[in-house]
C-alpha positions in Angstrom: -11.6 -91.3 -11.2 -10.1 -89.0 -13.4 -11.1 -91.6 -16.2 -14.3 -91.7 -14.6 -15.0 -88.2 -14.7 -14.2 -88.0 -18.2 -15.9 -91.1 -19.1 -19.3 -89.9 -17.9 -19.2 -86.3 -19.2 -17.9 -88.2 -23.3 -14.3 -86.0 -22.5 -12.1 -89.2 -23.5 -10.6 -87.3 -26.4 -8.6 -85.9 -23.8 -5.9 -88.8 -24.2 -6.6 -89.1 -28.3 -5.0 -85.8 -28.2 -1.7 -86.5 -25.9 -2.7 -90.8 -24.0 0.4 -90.1 -21.5 -1.0 -86.3 -20.3 -2.9 -85.9 -17.3 -2.0 -85.1 -13.6 -2.9 -87.3 -10.9 -5.1 -85.7 -7.9 -3.1 -84.9 -5.2 -3.4 -88.0 -2.7 -4.1 -85.5 0.2 -7.1 -83.7 -1.2 -10.0 -83.0 1.2 -13.5 -82.9 0.3 -14.4 -79.2 1.6 -11.3 -78.0 1.1 -12.3 -75.1 -1.0 -14.9 -74.3 0.8 -14.4 -71.0 1.8 -14.3 -69.8 -1.8 -18.3 -69.3 -1.3 -17.4 -66.6 1.4 -18.7 -63.9 -0.1 -15.7 -61.7 1.6 -12.9 -63.9 -0.2 -15.1 -64.2 -3.4 -15.5 -61.1 -4.0 -11.8 -60.7 -3.9 -11.1 -63.3 -6.7 -14.2 -62.4 -9.3 -13.4 -59.7 -11.7 -17.3 -59.7 -12.6 -20.4 -60.5 -11.1 -23.9 -60.4 -12.0 -26.9 -62.4 -11.6 -26.3 -65.1 -14.6 -22.1 -64.6 -14.6 -19.1 -64.3 -12.3 -16.1 -64.4 -14.2 -12.6 -65.8 -12.3 -9.2 -66.2 -13.2 -7.4 -69.3 -11.7 -3.4 -70.0 -12.0 -3.0 -73.2 -12.5 0.4 -74.8 -12.3 -0.2 -78.0 -13.9 -1.2 -76.9 -17.2 1.6 -78.4 -19.5 0.5 -79.5 -22.7 -2.3 -79.4 -25.5 -4.3 -82.0 -24.3 -4.5 -79.4 -20.5 -6.1 -76.4 -22.6 -8.4 -79.0 -24.2 -9.8 -80.6 -21.0 -9.7 -76.8 -19.2 -11.8 -75.2 -21.9 -14.6 -78.1 -21.7 -15.4 -77.6 -18.3 -19.1 -76.6 -19.1 -19.0 -80.5 -19.9 -18.2 -81.4 -16.6 -20.1 -79.1 -14.5 -22.7 -77.6 -16.4 -23.2 -74.5 -14.9 -20.3 -73.5 -16.2 -20.6 -71.0 -19.6 -16.8 -70.8 -21.0 -13.5 -71.2 -20.2 -10.2 -69.7 -21.9 -6.8 -70.9 -21.3 -3.7 -68.5 -21.6 -1.3 -70.9 -21.8 2.1 -69.1 -21.1 0.9 -67.6 -17.9 -0.6 -70.5 -17.1 -3.5 -69.3 -15.9 -7.3 -70.4 -17.0 -10.6 -67.7 -17.2 -14.1 -69.5 -15.7 -17.1 -67.9 -16.7 -19.7 -69.0 -14.7 -23.2 -68.7 -13.4 -23.6 -68.2 -9.8 -27.1 -69.8 -9.3 -26.3 -73.3 -11.2 -22.4 -73.9 -9.7 -20.5 -72.7 -6.5 -16.7 -71.4 -7.2 -15.9 -74.2 -5.0 -17.6 -76.8 -6.8 -15.7 -75.8 -9.9 -12.0 -75.6 -7.8 -13.0 -79.0 -6.5 -14.1 -80.3 -10.2 -10.8 -79.2 -11.5 -8.5 -80.6 -8.4 -10.0 -84.1 -9.3 -9.2 -83.9 -12.7 -5.7 -82.9 -11.5 -5.7 -79.2 -12.3 -6.4 -77.6 -8.6 -5.6 -73.6 -8.4 -3.4 -72.3 -7.3 -5.4 -69.9 -4.5 -2.8 -68.0 -1.6 -2.8 -64.8 0.0 -1.2 -62.8 -2.6 -4.8 -63.5 -4.4 -6.9 -62.4 -2.0 -5.1 -59.0 -1.2 -5.2 -58.4 -4.7 -1.4 -58.6 -5.0 0.9 -59.4 -8.6 1.8 -62.5 -8.3 5.1 -63.6 -9.7 5.6 -66.6 -11.2 9.2 -66.8 -12.8 10.0 -70.5 -14.7 13.6 -71.2 -14.5 12.9 -74.6 -16.0 14.5 -73.4 -19.3 18.0 -72.1 -17.9 18.3 -74.9 -16.1 18.4 -76.6 -18.8 20.6 -74.8 -20.5 22.8 -74.7 -17.8 23.1 -78.3 -17.6 23.7 -79.3 -20.9 26.3 -76.1 -21.6 28.2 -77.4 -18.3 28.0 -81.3 -20.0 29.0 -79.8 -23.4 31.8 -77.8 -22.3 33.5 -80.5 -20.5 32.7 -83.4 -22.9 34.5 -81.1 -25.2 37.6 -80.3 -22.8 37.8 -84.8 -22.4 37.5 -85.4 -25.8 40.6 -82.8 -26.5 43.5 -85.5 -26.3 41.2 -87.8 -29.5 40.9 -84.3 -31.2 44.6 -83.8 -31.6 46.4 -87.7 -30.4 47.2 -85.7 -26.8 48.8 -88.5 -24.7 49.3 -91.3 -27.4 45.6 -92.3 -26.6 46.2 -95.5 -29.1 48.9 -96.6 -27.7 46.3 -96.3 -24.2 43.0 -97.5 -25.7 41.8 -98.0 -21.5 42.2 -93.9 -20.8 40.4 -93.3 -24.0 37.4 -95.5 -22.9 37.4 -94.4 -19.6 37.6 -90.4 -21.3 34.2 -92.0 -23.8 32.5 -93.4 -20.7 32.7 -90.4 -18.7 30.9 -88.3 -22.3 28.2 -91.1 -22.3 27.6 -90.3 -18.0 27.1 -86.7 -18.8 25.6 -87.1 -22.0 22.5 -89.4 -20.9 21.0 -85.9 -18.7 21.8 -83.7 -21.1 19.1 -86.6 -23.1 17.1 -87.1 -20.4 16.3 -83.7 -19.0 17.8 -80.6 -21.2 16.8 -81.9 -24.5 13.1 -83.1 -22.8 11.2 -81.1 -24.3 12.0 -81.4 -27.7 10.6 -84.8 -27.6 7.4 -84.2 -25.2 6.7 -81.9 -28.1 8.0 -84.6 -31.1 6.1 -87.4 -29.0 2.8 -85.0 -28.5 2.3 -84.0 -32.7 3.0 -88.2 -33.7 0.2 -89.2 -31.4 -1.7 -86.3 -32.5 -0.7 -86.9 -36.2 0.6 -84.5 -36.6 4.3 -83.1 -37.7 5.6 -80.2 -36.5 9.1 -78.2 -36.5 10.6 -79.8 -32.4 10.2 -83.8 -34.9 13.3 -83.7 -37.0 14.9 -81.6 -34.1 14.6 -84.4 -32.2 15.0 -87.3 -34.5 18.4 -85.7 -35.1 19.7 -85.5 -31.1 18.5 -89.0 -31.2 20.3 -90.3 -33.8 23.3 -88.8 -32.9 23.1 -90.0 -29.6 22.2 -94.1 -30.8 25.2 -93.0 -33.6 27.6 -92.4 -30.4 26.6 -95.5 -28.3 26.9 -97.8 -30.8 30.8 -96.6 -31.8 31.8 -97.3 -28.1 30.0 -100.0 -27.8 31.6 -101.3 -31.1 35.0 -99.8 -30.5 34.8 -98.4 -33.7 35.2 -94.9 -32.5 34.5 -92.3 -29.6 31.1 -91.3 -30.5 29.4 -87.6 -31.3 28.9 -86.6 -27.8 29.9 -83.7 -28.1 28.3 -83.0 -31.1 24.8 -84.1 -29.5 25.1 -82.0 -26.3 26.4 -79.2 -28.8 22.9 -79.5 -30.7 20.6 -79.8 -27.5 22.6 -76.1 -25.9 22.4 -74.4 -29.0 19.1 -74.9 -29.9 18.3 -74.1 -26.7 19.8 -71.0 -26.8 17.7 -70.1 -29.7 14.8 -70.7 -27.9 15.8 -68.6 -24.8 16.3 -65.6 -27.4 13.0 -66.3 -29.0 11.2 -66.3 -26.1 12.8 -63.1 -24.1 12.5 -61.1 -27.3 8.8 -61.8 -27.6 8.5 -61.8 -24.5 9.7 -58.3 -24.6 7.0 -57.0 -27.7 4.3 -58.6 -25.7 5.3 -56.7 -22.5 5.3 -53.3 -25.0 2.2 -54.0 -25.9 -0.4 -55.3 -22.9 1.3 -52.6 -20.2 2.7 -50.0 -22.1 0.7 -49.3 -24.9 -2.4 -47.8 -23.5 -5.8 -46.7 -24.9 -5.6 -43.0 -25.9 -9.2 -41.8 -23.6 -9.3 -40.1 -20.8 -12.6 -39.6 -18.2 -14.2 -36.8 -16.4 -13.1 -37.0 -13.0 -14.5 -34.8 -10.3 -12.4 -31.8 -8.2 -14.7 -30.3 -5.8 -17.2 -28.7 -8.3 -14.9 -28.2 -11.2 -14.2 -30.8 -14.0 -11.8 -32.1 -15.3 -10.5 -34.7 -18.0 -7.4 -37.3 -17.3 -6.3 -40.2 -18.8 -7.3 -43.3 -17.3 -3.7 -44.4 -16.7 -3.6 -41.7 -13.9 -7.2 -42.6 -12.4 -6.5 -43.8 -8.8 -8.5 -45.5 -6.0 -11.1 -42.8 -4.3 -11.3 -40.5 -7.2 -14.8 -39.7 -8.3 -15.6 -39.9 -12.0 -18.4 -38.8 -13.9 -19.6 -41.3 -16.8 -22.0 -39.8 -19.6 -24.4 -41.3 -21.3 -22.5 -44.1 -24.4 -19.2 -43.8 -21.7 -17.1 -47.1 -21.0 -16.6 -47.6 -17.2 -12.3 -48.1 -16.9 -12.3 -49.4 -13.4 -14.2 -51.0 -11.2 -16.1 -48.5 -8.3 -19.3 -47.4 -6.3 -22.0 -45.8 -8.1 -22.4 -42.9 -6.0 -25.0 -40.4 -7.7 -27.8 -41.2 -10.7 -29.0 -43.5 -12.2 -27.3 -46.2 -13.5 -28.2 -48.5 -17.0 -25.2 -50.4 -17.4 -25.0 -52.3 -20.4 -22.4 -55.1 -19.9 -22.3 -56.2 -23.5 -18.1 -55.6 -23.8 -17.8 -57.7 -20.8 -20.3 -60.5 -21.4 -21.5 -60.7 -24.7 -24.9 -60.6 -23.6 -26.7 -56.5 -24.2 -29.1 -56.9 -21.1 -28.6 -53.6 -19.5 -28.4 -53.8 -15.6 -30.3 -50.9 -13.4 -28.4 -50.2 -10.1 -28.9 -47.9 -7.6 -26.6 -45.6 -5.1 -23.9 -47.9 -3.0 -23.8 -50.9 -5.8 -20.5 -51.7 -7.3 -20.2 -51.0 -11.1 -17.5 -53.2 -12.6 -14.6 -52.0 -15.5 -15.7 -52.7 -18.6 -19.2 -51.8 -18.4 -21.3 -48.8 -21.0 -23.5 -46.2 -19.1 -27.1 -45.7 -20.6 -28.6 -43.2 -19.6 -28.0 -40.2 -17.4 -24.5 -38.8 -16.1 -23.6 -40.8 -12.9 -20.7 -40.5 -10.5 -18.8 -43.0 -9.6 -15.7 -43.8 -6.8 -13.0 -46.1 -7.9 -12.5 -48.9 -5.4 -9.6 -50.7 -7.8 -7.0 -49.4 -9.7 -7.2 -49.7 -13.6 -5.9 -52.1 -15.1 -5.3 -52.1 -18.7 -4.2 -55.2 -19.4 -8.3 -56.3 -18.8 -9.7 -53.5 -20.7 -7.5 -54.8 -23.6 -8.2 -58.7 -22.4 -12.1 -57.1 -23.2 -11.4 -55.5 -26.2 -9.6 -58.6 -27.8 -12.9 -61.1 -27.0 -13.8 -63.4 -30.0 -17.2 -62.4 -29.6 -15.9 -58.8 -31.5 -13.6 -60.7 -34.0 -15.1 -59.7 -37.4 -13.5 -63.0 -39.1 -11.6 -66.4 -39.1 -8.0 -64.4 -39.8 -7.1 -65.8 -36.8 -8.3 -69.3 -38.1 -6.7 -69.0 -41.8 -3.5 -67.5 -40.1 -3.0 -70.9 -37.9 -3.9 -72.6 -40.9 -1.4 -71.4 -42.6 0.8 -71.9 -40.5 0.5 -75.4 -39.4 0.8 -75.7 -43.5 4.2 -74.3 -43.3 5.1 -76.8 -40.2 3.6 -79.5 -42.1 4.6 -79.6 -45.7 8.5 -78.3 -44.9 8.4 -81.2 -42.3 7.9 -83.7 -44.9 9.7 -82.2 -47.0 12.5 -82.3 -44.9 11.7 -85.9 -44.2 12.1 -86.9 -47.7 15.3 -84.7 -48.7 17.2 -86.8 -45.3 15.8 -90.2 -46.8 17.0 -89.4 -50.5 20.5 -88.3 -49.0 20.5 -91.4 -46.8 20.3 -93.4 -49.9 22.5 -91.8 -52.0 25.5 -92.3 -49.1 24.4 -95.9 -48.6 24.6 -96.9 -52.2 27.9 -95.2 -52.4 28.8 -97.3 -49.4 29.6 -94.4 -47.3 27.7 -94.7 -43.9 30.0 -92.3 -41.9 28.9 -89.4 -44.2 25.3 -90.6 -44.6 24.5 -90.6 -40.7 26.4 -87.1 -41.1 24.2 -85.9 -44.2 20.8 -87.2 -42.0 21.9 -85.7 -39.2 23.0 -82.3 -40.6 19.7 -82.0 -42.8 17.1 -82.3 -39.6 18.5 -79.8 -38.2 19.4 -76.9 -40.1 16.7 -77.0 -42.0 13.8 -75.7 -39.6 10.4 -73.6 -40.8 10.8 -72.0 -37.2 12.5 -69.5 -39.0 10.2 -68.9 -41.7 7.3 -68.3 -38.9 10.0 -66.1 -36.4 9.8 -63.7 -39.3 5.9 -63.2 -39.0 5.8 -62.7 -34.8 8.4 -60.7 -34.7 7.8 -58.3 -37.4 4.1 -57.9 -36.1 4.7 -57.3 -32.6 7.4 -54.6 -33.1 5.0 -53.4 -35.4 2.1 -53.5 -33.2 4.4 -51.6 -30.3 6.0 -49.1 -32.6 2.1 -47.8 -34.1 1.0 -48.1 -30.2 4.2 -45.8 -29.2 2.2 -43.5 -32.0 -1.0 -43.4 -30.7 -2.3 -46.0 -32.9 -3.9 -48.9 -30.9 -4.5 -52.3 -33.0 -6.2 -54.9 -32.0 -4.2 -57.8 -32.8 -1.8 -58.6 -35.4 -4.8 -59.8 -37.8 -5.7 -56.2 -38.8 -2.4 -55.1 -40.1 -2.5 -57.8 -42.6 -6.5 -56.9 -43.4 -5.0 -52.8 -43.5 -2.6 -54.0 -46.0 -5.6 -54.9 -48.6 -8.1 -51.5 -48.6 -9.1 -49.9 -51.2 -11.5 -47.7 -49.8 -11.4 -45.3 -46.5 -14.8 -43.7 -45.3 -14.8 -40.3 -43.1 -17.4 -39.7 -40.1 -17.7 -36.5 -40.3 -18.5 -34.7 -36.9 -15.9 -35.6 -33.8 -14.0 -37.2 -36.8 -13.0 -34.6 -39.5 -14.0 -31.8 -36.8 -12.6 -31.1 -33.5 -15.0 -31.7 -30.5 -14.4 -27.9 -29.9 -16.8 -25.5 -31.8 -17.3 -22.1 -31.7 -19.4 -20.5 -29.2 -22.4 -21.2 -30.1 -25.7 -18.9 -31.0 -29.1 -19.2 -29.9 -31.6 -17.9 -32.3 -35.0 -17.7 -30.6 -36.3 -16.8 -27.1 -34.7 -18.5 -23.6 -35.3 -17.9 -20.5 -33.0 -18.6 -17.6 -34.9 -21.7 -16.7 -34.6 -23.0 -19.9 -30.6 -22.3 -20.0 -30.4 -24.2 -16.8 -32.5 -27.1 -18.7 -30.6 -27.3 -21.0 -27.4 -27.5 -19.3 -28.4 -30.1 -17.2 -29.9 -31.8 -20.4 -26.3 -31.6 -22.5 -24.4 -32.6 -19.7 -25.2 -35.9 -19.5 -24.1 -36.4 -23.3 -20.8 -36.5 -24.7 -21.7 -36.1 -28.1 -19.7 -32.9 -29.4 -22.4 -31.1 -30.5 -24.0 -31.1 -26.4 -20.4 -31.0 -25.2 -20.0 -27.8 -26.2 -23.6 -26.3 -25.4 -22.8 -27.7 -22.1 -19.7 -25.8 -22.1 -21.3 -22.8 -22.9 -24.2 -22.5 -20.0 -21.2 -23.4 -17.6 -21.8 -21.4 -13.9 -26.0 -21.4 -15.0 -28.2 -22.8 -11.9 -27.2 -26.8 -11.8 -30.6 -28.9 -12.1 -30.4 -32.9 -12.0 -32.7 -34.0 -15.4 -35.9 -36.2 -14.2 -35.6 -38.1 -17.4 -33.0 -38.5 -19.7 -32.8 -40.6 -23.0 -30.6 -39.5 -26.0 -31.1 -41.8 -29.1 -28.3 -41.9 -31.7 -28.0 -39.4 -34.5 -30.7 -37.9 -33.9 -31.4 -36.1 -30.2 -32.0 -35.5 -26.3 -35.2 -36.3 -24.9 -35.4 -35.4 -21.3 -37.7 -33.8 -18.5 -36.2 -31.1 -16.2 -38.6 -29.5 -13.6 -41.7 -31.2 -14.6 -41.0 -29.9 -18.7 -40.1 -32.2 -21.1 -37.5 -30.8 -23.4 -36.2 -32.2 -27.1 -32.9 -30.9 -27.9 -31.4 -32.1 -31.7 -31.9 -32.7 -35.6 -34.9 -30.3 -37.7 -36.4 -34.2 -37.9 -36.4 -35.3 -34.2 -37.9 -31.9 -33.3 -40.6 -32.1 -35.8 -38.7 -28.3 -37.8 -38.1 -27.7 -41.4 -35.1 -28.5 -43.1 -33.1 -25.7 -44.0 -29.9 -25.8 -45.3 -27.0 -23.6 -44.3 -23.5 -23.5 -43.9 -23.7 -23.9 -39.9 -25.2 -27.0 -37.8 -28.5 -26.3 -36.1 -29.6 -27.8 -33.2 -33.1 -27.5 -32.1 -35.0 -26.9 -28.7 -38.5 -27.5 -28.1 -40.1 -27.3 -24.6 -43.1 -29.5 -24.3 -43.7 -29.5 -28.2 -43.2 -25.5 -28.7 -40.2 -24.8 -30.8 -37.8 -22.1 -28.5 -35.2 -21.7 -31.0 -32.4 -23.5 -31.9 -28.5 -23.5 -31.8 -26.5 -22.4 -34.5 -22.6 -23.6 -34.4 -19.5 -23.8 -37.0 -17.7 -26.9 -36.5 -14.3 -26.3 -36.1 -11.9 -28.9 -39.5 -8.7 -30.5 -37.8 -5.7 -28.5 -39.1 -4.3 -30.7 -40.4 -7.1 -32.3 -43.2 -5.0 -30.2 -45.9 -2.6 -32.7 -45.8 -3.4 -35.8 -44.9 -6.6 -36.0 -47.2 -4.9 -35.0 -50.2 -1.8 -37.8 -49.7 -4.6 -40.3 -48.6 -6.7 -39.8 -52.6 -3.6 -40.6 -54.1 -4.0 -44.6 -53.2 -7.5 -44.9 -51.6 -11.1 -43.9 -52.8 -12.4 -41.7 -50.1 -16.0 -41.2 -48.8 -17.4 -39.1 -46.5 -20.6 -39.7 -44.6 -22.5 -37.3 -42.2 -25.6 -37.8 -39.9 -25.7 -33.6 -40.4 -27.2 -31.2 -43.4 -24.8 -31.3 -46.2 -24.0 -27.1 -44.7 -20.0 -28.8 -45.2 -20.5 -29.7 -48.6 -18.4 -26.7 -50.0 -16.2 -27.1 -48.0 -15.5 -30.9 -48.1 -15.4 -30.5 -52.0 -11.8 -29.6 -51.6 -11.2 -33.6 -51.2 -14.3 -35.4 -52.1 -15.6 -35.8 -54.6 -19.2 -34.9 -55.2 -20.7 -37.8 -55.5 -18.9 -40.1 -52.7 -20.3 -36.8 -50.0 -23.3 -38.5 -48.6 -25.0 -36.4 -45.8 -28.8 -36.8 -43.4 -27.3 -40.5 -42.5 -28.4 -42.4 -40.0 -26.2 -44.9 -38.0 -28.3 -47.7 -40.2 -27.8 -45.4 -43.5 -24.0 -45.8 -42.6 -23.8 -49.4 -42.4 -26.0 -50.1 -45.5 -23.2 -47.3 -47.3 -20.4 -49.6 -45.8 -22.3 -53.0 -47.1 -23.0 -51.9 -50.4 -19.5 -50.6 -51.4 -18.0 -54.4 -49.7 -20.8 -55.8 -52.3 -18.7 -54.1 -55.0 -15.4 -55.7 -54.2 -13.9 -52.5 -51.9 -11.9 -53.6 -48.7 -13.0 -50.4 -46.8 -11.4 -48.8 -43.9 -14.6 -46.8 -41.4 -12.8 -44.0 -39.6 -15.3 -42.5 -37.0 -15.9 -41.5 -33.4 -17.7 -44.4 -32.2 -20.7 -42.3 -31.0 -23.5 -43.1 -33.8 -20.6 -45.1 -35.9 -20.6 -48.8 -34.0 -22.6 -50.3 -37.0 -20.4 -49.5 -39.5 -17.2 -49.9 -37.5 -18.1 -53.5 -37.1 -19.4 -54.1 -41.1 -16.0 -53.1 -42.2 -13.0 -54.6 -43.1 -11.3 -52.5 -40.6 -13.0 -50.3 -38.0 -10.6 -47.1 -36.9 -12.5 -45.4 -33.7 -10.9 -41.6 -33.3 -10.5 -40.3 -29.5 -10.0 -37.0 -28.7 -9.7 -37.6 -24.9 -13.0 -39.1 -24.9 -13.7 -42.5 -23.4 -16.5 -43.7 -26.0 -14.3 -45.7 -28.5 -16.8 -49.3 -29.5 -15.6 -52.6 -28.6 -16.3 -53.7 -32.1 -13.5 -51.1 -33.5 -10.3 -52.9 -34.8 -8.1 -49.7 -33.6 -8.5 -46.5 -31.7 -6.7 -43.3 -32.9 -6.0 -40.8 -30.7 -7.4 -37.7 -32.4 -3.9 -36.1 -32.5 -2.3 -38.3 -34.7 -5.2 -38.2 -37.0 -3.4 -36.7 -39.5 -0.2 -39.1 -39.5 -3.3 -41.8 -40.9 -1.1 -42.4 -44.2 1.9 -42.8 -42.6 0.8 -45.3 -40.2 -1.0 -47.3 -42.8 2.1 -46.8 -45.4 4.1 -48.3 -42.0 1.5 -51.3 -42.2 2.4 -52.3 -45.6 6.4 -51.8 -45.0 5.6 -54.3 -42.2 4.2 -56.3 -44.9 7.5 -55.9 -47.0 9.5 -56.9 -43.9 8.0 -60.0 -43.5 8.5 -60.8 -47.1 12.7 -60.6 -47.2 12.8 -62.0 -43.8 11.1 -64.9 -45.1 13.7 -64.5 -48.6 16.6 -64.8 -46.4 15.0 -67.6 -44.3 15.3 -69.0 -47.6 18.7 -68.3 -48.5 19.3 -69.8 -45.0 17.7 -73.2 -45.8 19.0 -73.5 -49.0 22.6 -73.1 -48.8 22.3 -75.2 -45.1 20.3 -77.9 -47.0 23.5 -78.0 -50.2 26.3 -78.3 -47.6 24.3 -80.9 -45.6 23.3 -83.0 -48.0 26.9 -83.3 -49.2 27.9 -84.6 -45.7 30.7 -81.4 -45.4 28.6 -80.0 -42.5 29.4 -81.6 -39.0 26.6 -81.7 -36.6 27.3 -79.5 -34.2 28.2 -76.8 -36.7 24.5 -77.4 -37.8 23.7 -77.0 -34.1 25.2 -73.7 -34.3 23.8 -72.3 -37.4 20.6 -72.8 -36.4 19.9 -70.7 -33.6 22.3 -68.1 -35.4 19.8 -68.0 -38.5 17.0 -67.9 -35.9 18.6 -64.7 -34.1 19.7 -62.9 -37.6 16.2 -63.3 -38.7 14.6 -61.9 -35.5 17.4 -59.0 -35.1 17.0 -58.3 -38.8 12.7 -58.1 -38.8 12.9 -56.2 -35.9 16.0 -54.0 -36.6 14.1 -52.9 -40.4 10.6 -52.5 -38.9 12.3 -50.3 -36.1 14.5 -48.1 -38.6 11.7 -47.9 -41.3 9.7 -46.7 -38.3 12.4 -43.8 -37.6 13.2 -42.9 -40.9 9.1 -42.2 -40.7 9.4 -40.1 -37.6 7.1 -42.5 -36.1 
């Protein structure tokens, strides 16, 4: 039945990836088993995003076990046309499915997955939204069995090692011990070492070479040699070496997995975005970090802010852009009482929401890491490099083993030939080369996040080590969000003050926030119409009057160069006057910009007039400062720099810089207690630590150096180990101990070095 389904949908490539893969559908499967999933009350608890054209759900699939499973589950759209896409998280054994509810039903998808052998595990814990603990203890069982058998084989081999009890004169005793050793070795071969053989066979069938292939060959060769010696009566065999190889290799794997899981945990659940959201407290408004939001709290979301938690709309006109979630830029209009999902961005006037689900920062991190927001194919390139290392290194190991075997056969020393080949296959492994990259980058990400610098993924580190130019936005980046109290030049009535307060209160632009704060306490009004045009200003209607609040160009006024920013106000086409606002520069500019200028070309882009040119000339050359820049001008400027050969970091506040952040090689959004970062940015930096940008960038370079040193150490290990292995002077069990020891050494060196460097830099 499974074959028929795959054949009808032209999915038989599944068998070419791993011909032995696949799970048979449960014999007790009954049609309609998942019909309960179509009940709105239940599906709403499982689905984490719903719209007319897209639903998102994550299933736990215990049956996922190999590359074929991943390939098939990520091609569900070819089995069910209503499925838009599907992505597998292999370590968690989860598949996230995006489907069109108008074309298929959730029960049908679950049914289809069950029919091809991947039944979703849906329990009461899922419906009650409780955290499900999934603990895979199989590795520890395999280590325990291998350790037990290895220890007992060593004990039973003592008489042979030390000629105890005259074993040469008691052949029956020797045979009994050898048979016991064989009996203990078989479960190690069939169970404890099974992952090595499965991985090696999968690679062979896929016509690839991987790091488990030489290890599996060494284990099998040692076992066959031992059985031969036992059967021919030429020796007791090397069952102790074979079980020792498996035991110590599994310990090395457990250490790697545990360390990497710790780094991943720190990255996913402790390194939160440094963003805050406005929370209503009676008539007051407070800023609160998203990590402290709880169910029942009321949030105030302004134009262009991201909604951090699933909420119910209480007040206001919600125009939600879900492109962060779905990749589609269509705006969804919602009314009071509607559910608003985390990850949506409000476009328009301020709205009030009540949180109905706790914030899941890992969910926002997952959205931020969507492939749609990736800049290039860095990940694919990295994967290709790793595959190349695996392939060429493994080929080299086998060639060295064959050459060594030929030499010792020619010399007539067959026992030394077997020892040499076995130890070569064990001791030479490219995995320690790759461990250096994974663990160093993981630790660097953790330390940077701990210091308020949050990177999308490890590939951003690699790109940052190659940049040679940094472009800064001014407002909200080099200046702080708090400005001096505005001075209004003109004639304004109490009615106009209330209207301006109502309109600027919808925006999170620093100038708007300053004006809104200045008029706190005036009569509260709600705008009839509100539109904010990035980089220009606000258009709105209050009490039947039309207001324009923004730049001179936006309000059709003459541009005048001054040493302060001006925000003009017109009412029904008539100029009321303008606000004069003095920007406060960040206190740390005096220290960090000069240090950056020694390593990078610095540029300034600002949407304001050049009133701050004199102040900024202390750090930027005259021809590298550009004012009165629209969002599209900033994007074009980045493109021109890149065409000239520059690799560019763009540092902006995420409001009017989304295009430039996306276009740059590395886009860094600055966050000062504002929830306004761009999904297209590569990093988010807390405004409080912007002054340490030079230190943070140099730490990324240090991480690259640690990787290079780790590569050198692993290369030395491989060369020294191969020298003794080729000469036949290394026993298989010693080689099995050295291999995980080297892995532990490399991991310890990479993490300890990067941590010590961070401490030296006071990170």
